[in-house]
C-alpha positions in Angstrom: 3.2 13.0 21.0 2.1 9.8 19.0 1.7 11.9 15.9 5.2 13.4 16.2 6.6 10.0 16.5 4.8 8.6 13.7 6.0 11.3 11.4 9.6 10.8 12.6 9.1 7.1 11.8 7.8 7.8 8.4 10.7 10.1 7.5 13.4 7.2 6.9 10.9 5.5 4.5 10.7 8.6 2.5 14.4 8.8 2.5 14.7 5.3 1.4 12.3 5.6 -1.4 14.1 8.7 -2.7 17.6 6.6 -2.6 15.9 3.8 -4.4 14.6 6.1 -7.1 17.9 7.9 -7.5 19.8 4.4 -7.8 17.1 3.1 -10.3 17.5 6.4 -12.4 21.3 5.8 -12.3 21.0 2.2 -13.6 18.8 3.3 -16.3 21.3 6.0 -17.3 24.1 3.7 -17.3 22.1 1.0 -19.2 21.3 3.5 -22.0 24.8 4.8 -22.1 26.2 1.4 -22.6 23.5 0.8 -25.2 24.5 3.8 -27.1 28.2 2.9 -27.1 
């Protein structure tokens, strides 16, 4: 049981890192887009 609980607890952290990476990529894209214009 502890292993399953640990995996379940780690899942939101992975999700958060993916969201942070996505937002970071979007910010870079917007910055480059504004620089070009």
